[in-house]
TIGU-544530 format. One record per residue (C-alpha): x, y, z. Coordinates in steps of 0.2 Angstrom, whole numbers, plus 2048, in hexadecimal, padded with zeros to 3 digits. Example, Ala and Ser with C-alpha at 12.3 -4.5 7.8 and 13.67 -1.06 7.14 Angstrom:
// TIGU-544530
83E7EA827;8447FB824;
END
This chain:
// TIGU-544530
30AAA1279;2F8AA2281;2FEA9528D;30EAA1292;302AB1292;2F6AA829F;304AA12A9;30BAB42AA;2F9AB92AF;2F7AAC2BC;308AB12C3;305AC32C4;2F4AC02CC;2FDAB42DA;30AAC12DC;2FEACF2DD;2F3AC52EA;303AC12F4;308AD42F4;2F7AD92F9;2F6ACC307;308AD130C;303AE430B;2F3ADF316;2FDAD6323;309AE5324;2FBAF0328;2F3AE4334;302AE333D;306AF633E;2F2AF8344;2F6AEA351;306AF4357;2FDB05357;2EEAFD361;2FAAF736D;303B0936F;2F1B11371;2ECB0437D;2FBB08388;2F7B1A385;2E5B1938B;2ECB0E39A;2F8B1C3A0;2EAB2939F;2DFB1F3AA;2EDB1C3B6;2F1B2E3B6;2DFB323BA;2DFB263C8;2EFB2E3CF;2E6B3F3CF;2D8B393DA;2E5B313E4;2EFB403E7;2E0B4B3EA;2DAB3E3F7;2EDB3F3FE;2EBB523FF;2DAB51408;2E0B44414;2F0B4E419;2E5B5D41C;2DAB53427;2EAB4C430;2F0B5E432;2DFB64438;2DDB57445;2F0B5744B;2F6B68446;306B60442;30EB68433;316B5742D;305B54424;307B63419;316B5B410;30BB4E408;2FEB5B405;309B663FC;310B573F2;300B513ED;2FBB623E6;309B633DA;308B513D6;2F5B523D2;2F7B603C7;306B583BE;2FBB493BB;2EEB543B4;2F9B5C3A8;300B4C3A2;2EEB4639F;2EBB55396;2FAB5338B;2F6B41387;2E4B40383;2DFB42371;2CCB46373;2C7B58374;2BAB56382;2C8B4E38C;2D2B5E38B;2C3B68390;2C0B5B39F;2D2B5C3A3;2D1B6F3A5;2C2B6E3B0;2CAB603B9;2DAB6C3BD;2CEB7A3C2;2C4B6E3CE;2D5B673D5;2DBB793D8;2CBB7E3E0;2CDB6E3EC;2DEB733F0;2D8B863F4;2CBB7F3FF;2D7B76408;2E3B8440A;2D4B8E411;2D1B8041E;2E5B80423;2E5B93424;2D6B9342E;2DCB85438;2ECB8F43D;2E1B9F442;2D5B9444C;2C8BA0446;2BBB9643D;2ABB8D443;29BB8F438;2A6B91429;2AEB8142C;29DB78426;29BB81417;2ADB7E412;2ACB6C416;29CB6B40B;2A4B743FD;2B4B693FE;2A9B593FE;29FB5F3EF;2AEB643E5;2B7B533E9;2A6B4B3E2;2A8B563D2;2BBB513D0;2B5B3E3D2;2A7B403C5;2B2B483B9;2C0B3D3BB;2B3B2E3B9;2ACB363A9;2BEB383A2;2C3B263A7;2B2B2039E;2B8B2938F;2C8B2138F;2C1B11394;2B6B12384;2C6B15379;2CFB06382;2C0AFB37E;2C0B0136B;2D4AFF36A;2D3AEF373;2C6AE8366;2D0AEE358;2E0AE6360;2D7AD6362;2D0AD634F;2E2ADB349;2EAACD354;2DDAC034A;2E0AC7339;2F2AC9339;2F8AB733D;2EAAB332F;2F1ABF323;303AB9326;2FEAA7323;2F5AAB313;305AB430D;30EAA4311;301A99308;300AA52F9;314AA52F7;313A912F7;306A922EA;311A9D2DF;320A932E2;316A832DD;30EA8B2CE;31FA912C8;326A7F2CA;317A772C1;31AA842B2;32CA802B2;329A6D2B2;31DA6F2A4;328A7A299;336A6B29C;32AA5E297;325A68287;337A6B281;33BA59283;32BA5327A;32FA6026C;341A5A26A;33BA47269;32EA4C25C;33BA56251;347A47252;338A3C24C;334A4823E;345A47238;346A35237;335A3422E;33CA41221;34CA3621E;341A2721B;336A3020F;343A36204;34AA25203;339A1F1FE;337A2C1F0;348A261E8;342A141E9;332A1B1E2;339A231D3;342A131CE;333A091D0;327A151C7;329A0E1B6;3279FD1BD;318A021C6;311A0B1B7;3119FB1AD;30C9EF1BB;2FC9FB1BF;2EC9F21BE;2E4A021B6;2E8A0B1A5;2F3A1B1A7;2F6A27198;2FDA38196;2F3A41188;2F7A52181;2E8A5D17B;2E6A60168;2DEA70164;2D7A78155;2D8A8A14E;2CCA9115B;2D7A88168;2CAA7C16D;2CFA6A172;2C9A5F163;2D3A4F169;2E1A48174;2F2A4116F;2F8A31178;309A3717D;30CA2818A;302A19190;305A0919A;3019F7194;2F09F819A;2ECA07190;2F19FE180;2E79EE184;2D89EB179;2C99E117F;2CF9D1174;2E09D217D;2EB9DA16F;2F49EB172;2F29FA168;300A05162;2F8A1516A;307A1F16E;308A2E162;2F6A2B15C;2E5A34160;2DAA2F16E;2CAA2F163;2D2A24155;2D5A16162;2C7A1916D;2B7A1D162;2ACA1D171;2B6A2917C;2ABA38177;29AA2E17A;2A0A2718A;2A5A37191;2B7A34192;2BCA42185;2B2A4F18F;2BAA4A19F;2CBA4B199;2C7A5D191;2BFA631A1;2D0A5F1AB;2DAA6719F;2CFA7719D;2CBA791B0;2DBA711B7;2D1A681C4;2D3A561C7;2C5A4C1C0;2BFA3C1C6;2B0A311C0;2AAA201BE;2A6A1D1AC;29EA0F1A2;2A6A0B192;29BA00187;2A5A02176;2B39FB16C;2AF9EA172;2B09F0185;2A29EE192;2AA9F41A1;2A9A011AE;2B8A0B1B1;2BEA171BF;2C6A261B7;2D2A331BE;2D8A411B4;2E6A4E1B9;2EBA5C1AF;2FDA5B1A9;305A6A19E;2F8A6B190;2F2A5A193;2EDA4E1A0;2F2A3E1A8;2E3A321A8;2E2A231B3;2D4A161B0;2D1A061B9;2C59F91B5;2B89F81C4;2AC9ED1BC;2AE9E01C8;2AE9EC1D6;29E9F41D1;2969E31D1;29D9E11E3;2999F31E7;2869F01E4;2889E11EE;2909EA1FC;2849F91FA;2759ED1FF;2809E620C;2839F6212;2719FB212;26D9ED21E;27C9F0228;278A0222B;2669FD22F;26C9F123C;27C9FD242;271A0D244;261A0524B;2699FB25A;268A0226C;27B9FF26F;288A0C26B;292A0525C;2A0A0D253;2AFA09248;2C2A0D24C;2D2A0D244;2DFA0324F;2E5A15254;2D5A1825C;2CFA2624E;2BDA2424B;2B7A1E23B;2A4A1D23E;297A1C24B;285A1724B;276A2224E;274A1D260;285A22265;283A3325D;271A37263;278A31274;283A40276;279A4C26A;287A4D25D;288A4A24A;295A40240;29DA5123B;2A1A5324D;2AAA43250;2B1A4023E;2C4A3C23E;2C6A3F251;2CDA3225E;2C2A2A269;2C7A32278;2C5A43270;2B2A4126D;2A6A4A279;29FA3A281;2AAA3828F;2A5A4129F;2B4A4E2A4;2B6A482B6;2BCA372AF;2CFA332A8;2CBA2F296;2DDA34290;2E5A2629A;2D7A19299;2D0A1A288;2E2A1B27E;2E7A0C289;2D7A03285;2D8A06272;2EBA01272;2E69F027B;2D89EE26E;2E49F225F;2F09E3265;2E19D7264;2DA9D7275;2C89D9279;2C59E7286;2B69EA290;2B29F52A0;2A5A002A6;2A8A132A4;29DA232A4;297A2C295;28FA3E294;27EA3E28D;274A4C283;26EA55293;280A54299;27AA452A4;289A392A9;282A272A6;28BA172AA;290A0D29A;2959FB297;2A39FF28B;2AE9F227F;2BA9F2272;2BB9E3266;2C99E225A;2C59DC247;2D49D323F;2D89D122C;2DD9C1223;2EF9C3229;2E99C423B;2EC9D723D;2E09E2245;2D99ED238;2CA9F5242;2C49F6253;2B29F6258;2AC9FF267;29B9FB26F;292A0427D;282A00287;279A0C292;279A052A4;26FA122AC;25EA092AC;2679F92B3;271A032BF;262A0C2C4;2589FC2C7;2689F52D1;269A052DB;256A042DF;2589F22E4;2679F62EE;25EA052F7;24F9FA2FB;25B9EC301;2639F930C;2539FF313;24E9ED317;25E9EB31F;25C9FA32A;24B9F432F;2539E3334;2619EB33E;2579F8346;2559F7359;2449FE35A;235A0234E;238A15350;24AA1434C;246A0A33C;23AA17336;245A2633A;253A1E330;248A18322;23FA2831E;24FA31322;258A28313;249A29307;248A3B30B;25BA3E307;259A332F7;24BA3C2F0;251A4D2F6;242A4F301;243A5D30F;239A5731D;22FA47321;221A4432F;219A34334;206A32339;201A23344;1EFA1D343;1E5A1C353;1D4A1634E;1CCA22343;1D9A30347;1EBA33343;1F8A3934F;208A4234B;217A37350;227A3E357;230A35349;235A4133B;243A4632F;249A5832E;256A5E322;259A6D32E;255A7333F;245A7E339;23CA6F333;23FA67344;236A7734C;228A74340;226A62345;226A67358;218A73354;20EA6534C;210A57359;1FFA5B362;1F6A5A351;1E9A4C34E;1DFA4933F;1CEA4033C;1CBA3432E;1C9A3F31E;1D0A4E327;1DEA5831E;1EBA50313;1F0A4231E;1DEA3E323;1D9A3B311;1E7A2D310;1DFA2631F;1CEA25317;1D4A1F306;1E4A1530A;1EBA1D2FA;1FAA282F8;1F7A3B2F6;202A482EC;201A5B2EC;20DA632E0;209A752E6;203A772F8;200A8A2F3;1F2A842E7;1E8A7B2F4;1DCA80303;1DDA7D315;1D0A70314;1DDA6630A;1ECA69314;1E8A70325;1FAA77329;1FCA7F318;200A9131C;20DA8A32A;215A7E31E;217A8B310;21FA9731C;22DA8A31D;22FA8A30A;227A79308;21DA782F8;21AA662F5;212A58300;212A452FC;209A39307;20CA26307;201A19312;20BA0A316;1FF9FB318;2039E931F;1F79DB31F;1E99E831A;1EC9F3329;1F2A05328;203A04331;208A1732F;207A25323;217A2E31E;216A3F317;224A4730D;226A5A30A;232A622FE;236A742F8;236A6D2E7;22BA622DC;22FA502DF;236A482CF;236A362D3;226A322DA;225A212D2;235A1C2DA;230A232EB;220A1A2EB;228A092E6;236A0C2F4;229A0E301;21DA002FB;22C9F42FB;2309F630D;21E9F6313;21D9E4317;22F9E5320;2289F432A;2189EB32F;2219DB334;22E9E533E;21F9EF347;2199DF34D;22A9D8352;2309E8359;2219EC364;2259DD36F;2379E036E;2359F2372;22C9EF382;23A9E3387;2479EF382;23E9FD38B;23E9F339B;2519F0399;254A03395;249A083A4;2539FC3AF;264A033A7;25FA153AA;25AA113BC;26AA083BF;274A173B7;26AA243C0;26DA1A3D1;27FA173CD;27BA053CF;27A9F43C7;2759E33C9;27E9D23CA;27A9BF3CA;2859B23D1;2829A03CD;2899953DC;2889863D2;29398A3C2;29B9993CC;2969A43BE;2949B73C1;2899C23B5;28B9D63B7;27F9E33B1;2879F13A7;2849FC3B6;2909F13C0;29D9F33B2;29BA053B3;29DA063C5;2AE9FB3C3;2B2A053B4;2B49F63AA;2AF9F0399;2A69E0397;2B09DB387;2C09DD392;2BC9D63A2;2B39C53A8;2AC9C73B9;2AF9B93C6;2AE9B73D9;2C19B83DB;2C29C83CF;2B49D03D9;2BE9CD3EA;2CE9D43E2;2C59E53E0;2C09E63F4;2CA9F23FE;2D69E9408;2CF9F0418;2BE9EA414;2C39D940B;2C09CD41B;2AF9D4420;2A89D340E;2AF9C240C;2A79BD41D;2979C4419;2959BC408;29A9AB410;28E9AD41E;2809B2411;2849A1407;285996417;27599C41F;26B99D40F;2679B0410;26A9C0408;2759CF40E;2779E140D;2889E840F;2939F840B;2A59F7408;2B39FF3FD;2BA9FA3ED;2CB9FF3E5;2CAA013D2;2D79FE3C6;2DDA103C6;2DFA103D7;2CEA1A3DD;2C5A133EC;2B2A133EB;2A4A103F7;298A033F1;2889FA3F9;2839E93F4;2739E03F8;2729CD3F4;2629C33F4;2639AF3F4;25A9A43E6;2569923EA;2529833DF;2439793DF;24B96D3EC;24F97C3F8;26297D3F3;26A98F3F2;26E9903E0;2719A33DD;2739B33E4;26D9C23DB;26E9D43E0;2729E63DD;2839EF3DF;281A033E2;290A0F3E1;28CA1A3F1;29DA243F1;294A353EE;288A313FD;297A2D408;29FA3D402;291A47405;28EA3F417;2A1A4441A;29FA56414;28EA5841D;298A5442D;2A5A60429;299A6E425;290A6A435;2A0A6C43F;2A4A7C434;292A83438;294A7F44A;2A4A8944B;29BA97441;28DA9744E;29AA9845C;2A2AA7453;291AB0450;28DAAD462;29DAB4468;29BAC345C;289AC6463;291AC7474;29EAD246F;292ADD465;286ADD473;292AE1481;2A4AE547C;29EAF146D;28EAF8475;296AFC485;2A2B0A47E;294B11475;289B13484;297B1B48D;299B2747E;287B2C47E;287B2D491;296B38493;28FB43484;280B4548D;289B4B49D;295B57493;284B5F48C;27CB6049D;28BB664A8;295B7049C;288B77491;28DB88494;2A0B85492;29EB7B481;295B89478;28BB87469;299B7E45E;29EB7346C;28BB6D46F;28AB6A45C;299B5F45D;292B5546A;281B53462;28AB4C452;294B4045E;284B3A466;27BB38454;28AB2E44E;289B2445E;277B2045B;27AB1B44A;287B1044F;27CB0745D;26FB0544F;27BAFD444;281AF1451;26FAED456;26AAE9443;279ADE442;274AD4451;264AD2449;26BACC439;276AC1443;268AB944D;25EAB643C;26DAAF433;26FAA1442;25EA9B43F;25FA9044F;24CA8F453;243A8044D;235A83440;222A82445;211A8643C;210A9943A;200AA2436;205AAF42B;1F5AB942D;1F9AB9440;20CABF43C;206ACE431;1F8AD343E;206AD444C;211ADE440;203AEB43C;200AEC44F;212AF0453;211AFD445;200B0444A;208B1444F;211B1743E;203B12433;1F7B1F43C;204B2C43C;206B2A428;1F4B25425;1FAB1541D;1EEB09416;1F3AF6417;1E8AE940C;1EDAD7411;1E6AC8407;1E3AB7411;1F3AAE413;1F6A9C416;200A94425;212A8E422;21FA8442B;22CA91431;233A9C43F;226AA9444;232AB644B;23CAB643C;22DAB7430;227AC543B;236ACF439;236ACC426;224AD4425;228AE2430;238AE7427;22EAE7417;21FAF041D;228AFD426;233B00418;223B0340C;21DB10419;22EB1941B;232B1A409;221B21405;225B34400;21EB3F40E;20DB48409;207B37402;1FDB2940B;206B1940B;1FCB0B401;202AF9404;1FAAE93FE;200AD8403;1F9ACA3F8;1FCAB73F8;1FAAA93EC;1FEA963EE;20AA8F3E0;210A7D3DC;223A7A3DB;222A783C8;21AA8A3C6;227A913D2;235A893C7;22FA913B7;22AAA13BE;238AA63C8;245A9B3C1;248A933D3;24EA833D6;241A7B3E1;238A6A3E4;22BA683D7;220A5F3E4;221A6D3F0;214A793F3;217A8C3F6;20FA9D3F9;214AAD3EE;212ABD3F9;212ACE3F1;214ADD3FA;210AED3F0;213AFF3F6;211B103ED;221B173F4;22FB203EB;235B0F3E3;247B0D3DD;250B0A3CC;24EAF83C6;262AF63C5;262AF73D8;256AE83D9;262ADC3E1;26FAE83E9;262AEF3F5;263ADD3FE;276ADF402;279AE3414;27AAF5419;276AFB408;26CB0B406;266B133F7;263B25400;26BB2F40C;269B2F41F;261B4041F;253B3A413;24FB2941A;255B2242C;25BB1142C;26BB0642B;267AFD41B;267AEC423;254AE9424;253AE1412;263AD7415;25AAD0424;24AACD41A;253AC340D;25CAB941A;24CAB4422;245AAE411;255AA540E;253A9C41F;242A96419;248A90408;240A9D3FE;244AAC3F3;240ABF3F4;242ACA3E6;23EADD3E2;236AE63D4;234AF93D2;235B083C8;23BB193CF;22DB233D5;220B153D3;221B0A3E2;229AF93E4;222AE73E5;22BADA3F0;228AC83EB;22BABB3F8;229AA83F4;229A9C403;227A89405;216A8540F;21DA75415;22FA78419;
END
């Protein structure tokens, strides 16, 4: 019932989980669809807002077209745009869900209506031809209103973008969660079906087992009935053939209803037998008449007690009367108003029992004192007895195991499979087989220990197994010793197979730390009377690696700190709680404790009386197996010491090989050797890499080498090699090879001859280098040069056009404008003169733009060769050119002594002139410009780290900082200000085209340097220039 109930509960839980996940999946899918709908909704609003701006622009452009041409055809798109713009605003107003957006839509509608009212005013005045000064104010109001429309649309768009980002993130989350929930629903359904199937299968198995058990019980009942029938027939025979006396006695009572004697109603032959071998006619007689000693021996009282209490009485009684001197085992059972008494002569058994008791005492002494587990089993596996060792092992008593089967006793660890192994083993032992195997048993502290377990059958006189002795021996100590030996052997194997001493140390201390659950290990190497921290260490996590990196520079003197005391005494040192020692005992105490390490254990490794190293282990908990740890380290000390001597020599050789291999790999080259006597060729790993071959799959030969030669270079290579052999000389040739995948590579091979003692050419040795990238770079450089040449030609053509074709119309515009003002001043009137002045100003700005563009073009071409330039002289010349402006603004310029560099003096002059003139120009009126120019020479490494600028670390640079007290700018424009024609202020505030800083940046780039700006609004600016001293 409990199983059914628990199954229902489990199934209910699974169904609930499945319903919950399905509900969550449904909700997540709905959310996903809602988010998609709202994202589309937001996109529609954004598009409509863009259309509002577009239609308003169309209206403005149509009005301008009509104003310029007076053609009414332009009014048609104007009227259409007004209606469309207002309809789009209404649509946005109806779509938006945010209150503030409704208010903004109303404001936008008012602004758009206002814009169209302004345009209407323009159109009306254009028809009447009656406006002049008012045009400027309307134009300004229209421009201002248009900016407000744009700003309002931008704010509305930003709000909708925020909604879009929020809904997009919700949609992304739902799109990730929904498939997961659907998958979980599917998995839960599978689990539910699997669980139902398992329960159904169990029920079927239980039903079949029950039916089989019922059939078996019916057969047993039938057999018992037959046996009872036979028993009844044989009872009389058994009664007389019984070895003991059997009597049925009826109580004889007095007037007070007290039992005074017993009448012998029935007895077997044994009950009539006397000591002399004759039979008494006892039936019908009284007990005390025939057995006078019954009362003295206690028989009478025993019979009486059984009748009066109704309880079965059993007792061993010694009867020394009536010529009988024997022990009897008496059993009395009440029957009606009497009893059935059975007595068996156990005199001989008592004698044997004494002997057995003594033997039992000796047996139990041996049985309970042995260190092995011993127990007695029935052939079925039911436990009869177990010695004290077995009981104490599991912390149980005999009462806990009495009558249980061997596999039911809580000795066996739960992760095993005793229900299969033990019954099978007992069954084998019951057939007479000796069974022995290794298993696991659970000790008093729930500790699982390995056991040498055996079952030995004990046979009776007819050869049947009557008992099974089980024995067990704890193998944990043996296993532990074997494990220790194996661990040491593995450590020695690691040492033997290690490629370097450092590798051996790391692997050794890593394995020791992992085995003894230590968190961090560091190695100290002796250097005279000092200890130096080695880079070799073990960290159970990255935090301890950071701790080690901090400690690498640490050195200790003899007797200083924890490791220094080990160096002084050559004895191990152990600190159980680092929090209880002072800094003098452990120098890095506080830092170590910050990482949660509380225990430190240091062990010296000594070989031939010399200290090889000191290994210090740290742990977050107390080290339990210190002795095992010390033993493990001591047993590998000799191996490590021997390895140190051996590996030092090997490491030097290996280091040279590694350096050579690294150099080959870096240079994409390899070495080869050709024995001309044996025609054997040896390639280094670098050559195999060039050919994309593996040494295990390819054997180099002269024929194979020639097969890789590109067909166009084959005969040249063959001729060069043959000439080198014939002329006893080396060679240096470049050729192409074609790899197995069809790739063609350029290689360069250099060969050097080696001669025998007799002067004969024996070998050629040399190198092979992959120069494909160099060849590609050469070709790319040629192509870039051609592109640069074409670009320069285009720039020259542009410069010509800009200086002639573009400037000539501007000059004519300005010339004719001057003539109009001079000759027709009275005719033009005030408004006409204003138009001419505006045209002249625009032409002047266009002229400035073209001039600045030409300057930028000249700087970009950078055709002048570099020479030595004195920066002090350059800045002095710039200050002379700007002398008038400096005096006008009462500017103060302080210049440090600057070095000379290799560069273009004209470009550098232009660079400093732009920066200094900008510093003066952008200083607020009423303030005196204060400009400082300071320089500092830096190494390439400093420049790389300070400015994150990829330069040659071996070069030297000059850093020049130009500071001013001008208006400054927002830091977010620090890079934007270097864009060509970029201005942060209107033309009315500060003059200029916005190309000066772009030219300055180009000059610095031409000199392989960098320029950057730093500023805060209202606090001046600092321009930093870094230039190579020797370009």
